[in-house]
C-alpha positions in Angstrom: 117.6 157.2 67.9 120.4 160.0 67.7 121.6 161.8 70.4 120.4 165.2 69.3 118.3 167.0 72.2 115.8 169.1 70.7 116.4 171.7 73.4 119.9 172.4 72.4 118.4 173.1 68.6 116.1 175.5 70.1 118.8 177.4 72.2 121.0 177.7 69.1 118.2 178.9 66.9 117.2 181.5 69.5 120.9 182.7 69.5 120.8 182.9 65.7 117.5 184.7 65.6 118.9 187.2 68.2 122.2 187.7 66.1 120.1 188.2 62.9 117.9 190.7 64.5 120.8 192.7 65.8 122.9 192.5 62.6 119.9 193.8 60.5 119.2 196.8 63.0 122.9 197.6 63.2 123.5 197.6 59.4 120.3 199.5 58.7 120.4 202.1 61.6 124.1 202.4 62.6 126.1 201.7 59.4 123.2 203.3 57.2 123.1 200.3 54.5 119.6 199.9 53.1 118.3 196.4 53.2 114.7 195.0 52.9 113.9 195.3 56.5 110.3 193.9 56.4 111.1 190.8 54.2 114.2 190.0 56.5 112.2 190.4 59.7 109.3 188.3 58.2 111.8 185.4 57.6 113.2 185.7 61.0 109.6 185.7 62.5 109.1 182.3 60.6 112.0 181.0 62.7 110.6 182.4 65.9 107.4 180.4 65.0 109.3 177.3 64.5 111.1 177.7 67.8 107.8 177.9 69.6 106.5 174.8 67.7 109.7 172.9 68.7 108.7 173.9 72.4 105.6 172.1 72.0 107.4 168.9 70.5 110.0 169.1 73.3 107.2 168.7 75.7 106.4 165.2 74.5 109.8 164.0 73.8 113.3 165.5 74.6 115.2 163.6 71.8 114.0 163.7 68.2 114.2 161.2 65.3 116.8 161.5 62.6 114.2 162.7 60.2 112.9 165.5 62.5 116.6 166.5 63.1 117.4 166.7 59.4 114.0 168.7 58.7 114.9 171.3 61.4 118.6 171.6 60.1 117.2 171.8 56.5 114.8 174.7 57.6 117.8 176.5 59.2 119.7 176.3 56.1 116.9 177.6 53.8 116.0 180.3 56.2 119.8 181.5 56.3 119.7 181.2 52.5 116.7 183.4 52.0 118.2 186.0 54.4 121.5 186.0 52.3 119.5 186.4 49.2 118.0 189.6 50.7 121.4 190.8 52.1 123.9 190.9 49.2 124.2 187.2 48.4 127.4 185.3 48.7 129.6 188.5 49.4 127.6 188.8 53.0 130.2 188.0 55.6 127.8 185.9 57.5 127.5 183.3 54.5 130.2 181.1 56.3 127.4 180.3 58.7 125.7 178.2 56.0 128.4 175.5 57.4 126.8 175.1 60.8 123.8 173.0 59.9 126.0 170.7 57.9 128.6 170.2 60.6 125.7 169.3 63.1 124.2 166.9 60.4 127.6 165.2 59.8 128.3 164.8 63.4 125.0 163.0 64.5 123.1 162.1 61.3 123.2 159.3 58.8 125.6 159.9 55.9 122.8 160.0 53.2 121.1 162.9 55.1 124.4 164.7 55.4 125.0 164.3 51.8 121.4 165.7 51.0 121.9 168.6 53.2 125.5 169.4 51.8 124.3 169.2 48.3 121.3 171.5 49.1 123.9 174.0 50.9 126.2 174.0 47.6 123.2 174.7 45.4 122.2 177.6 47.8 125.8 178.9 47.5 125.7 178.7 43.6 122.4 180.2 43.3 123.5 183.2 45.6 126.2 184.0 43.6 124.0 184.8 40.5 120.9 185.8 42.0 120.5 188.2 45.0 119.6 191.7 46.1 122.8 193.7 46.2 123.9 196.0 49.0 124.4 199.6 48.1 128.1 199.6 49.3 129.1 202.9 47.3 130.8 203.1 44.0 134.2 202.5 45.3 133.3 198.9 46.1 134.2 196.5 43.4 134.3 192.7 43.6 136.3 191.2 40.7 134.7 188.1 39.1 137.7 186.0 39.8 137.4 186.8 43.4 133.6 186.0 43.4 134.4 182.7 41.8 137.0 181.9 44.2 134.7 182.7 47.2 132.1 180.4 45.7 134.6 177.6 45.2 136.0 178.1 48.8 132.8 177.8 50.3 131.8 174.6 48.3 135.1 173.0 49.1 134.7 173.9 52.7 131.2 172.5 52.9 132.3 169.1 51.5 135.5 169.2 53.6 133.8 169.9 56.8 131.0 167.3 56.3 133.6 164.5 55.6 135.6 165.7 58.3 132.9 166.0 61.0 131.4 162.9 59.8 134.4 160.7 60.0 135.4 161.8 63.3 131.9 161.7 64.8 131.6 158.1 63.2 134.8 156.8 64.8 133.6 158.3 68.1 130.3 156.6 67.9 131.9 153.3 67.1 134.2 153.5 70.1 131.5 154.5 72.4 129.2 151.8 71.1 132.1 149.2 71.5 132.9 150.4 75.2 128.8 150.0 75.8 129.1 146.5 74.4 132.2 145.7 76.5 130.8 147.0 79.6 127.4 144.9 78.8 129.4 141.7 78.3 131.3 142.3 81.5 128.2 142.9 83.4 126.6 139.8 81.9 129.6 137.7 82.7 129.6 139.0 86.3 125.9 137.9 86.7 126.6 134.6 85.2 129.5 134.1 87.7 127.3 135.2 90.7 124.5 132.9 89.5 127.0 129.9 89.3 128.4 130.6 92.7 124.9 130.9 94.2 123.8 127.8 92.3 126.8 125.8 93.6 126.4 127.2 97.2 122.5 126.3 97.1 123.4 122.7 95.9 125.9 122.2 98.9 123.6 123.6 101.2 120.5 121.6 100.1 122.5 118.5 100.0 122.5 117.8 103.9 118.6 118.0 104.3 118.3 115.8 101.4 120.4 113.3 102.8 118.4 113.4 106.0 115.2 112.9 104.0 116.8 109.8 102.4 117.7 108.2 105.6 114.3 108.8 107.2 112.6 107.3 104.1 114.8 104.2 104.1 113.9 103.8 107.9 110.4 104.0 107.2 110.5 101.3 104.4 111.8 99.0 107.0 108.9 99.5 109.4 106.9 96.3 109.4 103.8 98.1 110.3 104.1 100.5 107.4 105.1 97.8 105.0 101.8 96.1 105.5 99.8 99.0 104.3 100.4 99.0 100.5 99.0 102.5 100.0 101.7 104.1 102.6 104.3 102.0 101.0 103.4 103.4 97.5 103.5 106.8 98.9 106.8 106.3 100.5 108.3 105.1 97.1 107.0 108.0 95.5 108.7 110.5 97.9 111.9 108.7 97.6 111.7 108.9 93.5 111.1 112.8 93.9 113.8 113.1 96.3 116.2 111.3 94.0 115.0 113.5 91.2 115.9 116.6 93.5 119.3 115.1 94.2 120.2 114.6 90.5 119.0 118.3 89.6 121.3 119.5 92.3 124.2 117.4 91.2 123.7 118.7 87.7 123.3 122.5 89.3 126.7 122.2 91.0 128.7 120.6 88.3 127.1 122.9 85.4 124.9 125.7 86.8 124.9 127.9 83.7 123.8 125.0 81.3 120.4 124.9 83.2 118.0 127.1 81.5 114.7 128.1 82.7 111.9 128.1 80.1 110.4 131.2 81.8 113.4 133.3 80.4 112.3 132.2 76.6 108.4 133.2 76.6 106.9 135.2 79.4 103.6 137.1 79.9 104.1 140.9 80.6 101.6 140.6 83.5 104.1 138.0 85.1 106.9 140.6 84.9 104.8 143.0 86.4 104.0 140.9 89.3 107.5 139.8 89.8 108.5 143.4 90.1 105.8 144.4 92.4 106.6 141.6 94.6 110.1 142.6 94.6 109.7 146.1 95.5 106.4 146.0 97.5 106.1 147.2 101.0 102.7 146.3 102.2 100.9 148.1 99.4 98.1 147.0 96.9 98.5 146.2 93.3 95.5 146.5 90.8 96.3 144.9 87.7 93.7 145.1 84.8 94.5 143.1 81.4 92.5 143.5 78.3 91.5 141.3 76.7 91.7 139.3 80.0 91.0 135.8 78.3 93.8 135.3 76.3 97.2 137.1 77.2 100.1 136.5 74.8 103.7 135.7 75.6 106.5 137.7 74.6 110.2 137.2 74.2 111.8 137.9 77.5 114.3 140.8 77.4 116.3 141.9 80.2 115.7 145.4 79.2 112.0 145.4 79.3 112.4 143.6 83.1 114.7 146.3 84.1 112.8 149.2 82.6 109.3 147.9 84.3 111.2 147.2 87.6 112.5 150.6 87.9 109.0 152.4 87.0 107.1 150.1 89.1 109.6 150.6 92.0 109.0 154.4 91.7 105.2 154.0 91.6 105.4 151.9 94.7 107.5 154.3 96.5 105.4 157.4 95.9 102.1 155.7 96.3 100.1 156.0 99.3 98.4 152.6 99.1 97.8 151.5 95.7 99.5 151.2 92.3 97.4 150.5 89.4 98.5 148.9 86.1 96.4 148.8 82.9 97.8 146.3 80.4 96.1 146.7 77.0 96.9 144.3 74.0 95.6 145.8 70.7 96.0 144.7 67.1 99.4 146.5 66.6 100.6 147.8 69.8 100.7 147.0 73.3 100.2 149.8 76.2 101.2 149.6 79.5 99.9 152.4 81.9 101.3 152.5 85.5 99.8 154.9 87.9 99.8 155.3 91.5 97.6 157.2 94.1 100.4 159.6 95.4 100.7 163.3 94.8 101.4 163.2 91.2 104.5 164.7 89.3 105.6 168.2 90.4 104.8 170.7 87.8 108.5 172.0 87.7 110.0 168.7 86.7 107.2 166.8 84.8 108.8 168.4 81.4 112.3 167.3 82.5 111.5 163.6 83.2 113.7 161.1 81.4 116.7 163.5 81.5 119.6 162.4 83.7 119.9 163.7 87.3 116.1 164.7 87.5 114.4 163.4 90.5 111.0 163.8 92.2 112.8 164.5 95.4 116.5 165.1 96.4 116.9 161.6 97.7 118.0 159.8 94.5 120.2 160.6 91.6 117.5 160.6 88.9 119.1 158.0 87.0 116.6 155.4 87.2 114.0 156.8 85.1 116.7 158.2 82.6 117.9 154.5 82.2 114.3 153.0 82.0 113.5 155.5 79.2 116.5 154.8 77.0 116.2 151.3 77.3 112.4 151.4 76.3 113.3 153.8 73.5 116.3 151.9 72.3 114.0 148.8 71.8 111.8 151.0 69.7 109.0 151.7 72.5 107.7 155.0 73.7 107.6 156.6 77.2 105.4 159.5 78.6 105.0 161.1 81.8 101.8 162.9 82.6 99.5 163.6 85.9 95.8 162.2 85.5 92.8 164.2 86.2 93.0 163.5 89.9 96.7 164.7 90.0 98.2 161.2 90.1 101.4 160.3 88.5 100.9 158.3 85.2 103.5 156.5 83.1 102.6 155.3 79.8 104.6 152.8 77.9 104.0 151.7 74.4 105.3 148.9 72.3 104.8 147.8 68.7 103.8 144.0 68.8 106.5 143.3 66.2 109.1 144.5 68.8 108.0 142.1 71.5 107.5 139.1 69.0 103.9 138.8 69.7 
């Protein structure tokens, strides 16, 4: 997933549309240069239609895939190419704008897509040099062939140079950003491990005293003649002592090397168990309705911190805004797993429901609005999808979808 926001492409396209309309009317009615107004406005109207369609796409997802981003940039390139064809070709001063989609592609998209878009842009430049509807600029205007060749060459070289220039700088920036993210994550993990180790050592130390007391009592009980006569009681006392010895051994291992102990729960786990853990963690005397389909044989997934954190954040929000009940439907299908989290609260406000998942967007003014933003990014970075909507009863609903292969089912 790239970092291009569809909303930014929409805004830029509106600016381009406004500028194109203004330029056409200025040239036609102020400068009095004849151009095919109907054809040019038709092409601009197509761009308007694409923008309205983009609004519909944005409601479903703020960010877009590399393929969709490339498609939008390709459309913008072709749209500008047709406008230039109708308005003088390569000598049109606005021909330089053909660089804009290439720069965006080089900054955010993979190298192959940038190469394809650059190649198409170069082909458009070459075609426009030979095929175009000329502008009537008067007999005094003459463009030498040598200058025309130089203009085409300059634009082609500029497209290639700008594409490589933008891609290299953007690529290095992305690498640095990723490296910083990995470093922060490693530091955070190390901090957690250190905290776990400290807590484990402290727990082992604190539990040592009551265990020693248990041993003293058990040894005294084994010396009581009345108890020794009853073989069943002696058997139970010996069993208790053996289990206490086992606890003591575990505590000793925990205090000497706490990080080497590995909980099997953190290898394979049921999603329903993660849901219950998070609900118990954040619950404030509210009810949980958990429905699992199929209910007879729930598979286990590979435990990931991303899933635990994302689920916890969404469940915490559902509990906070619910009146009394949070409902979670867990549906295992052949290829996908769907988790639907809803509450009996007042639903998402209409003014923010389309913006949920963006940073600093909160249902109220109490939080910073980063929890859902982080949860959404964690899920999408894993390859999952996250949707927000209100039910027919106007209850807030969050739908999470994972491909089975992502969860190693």
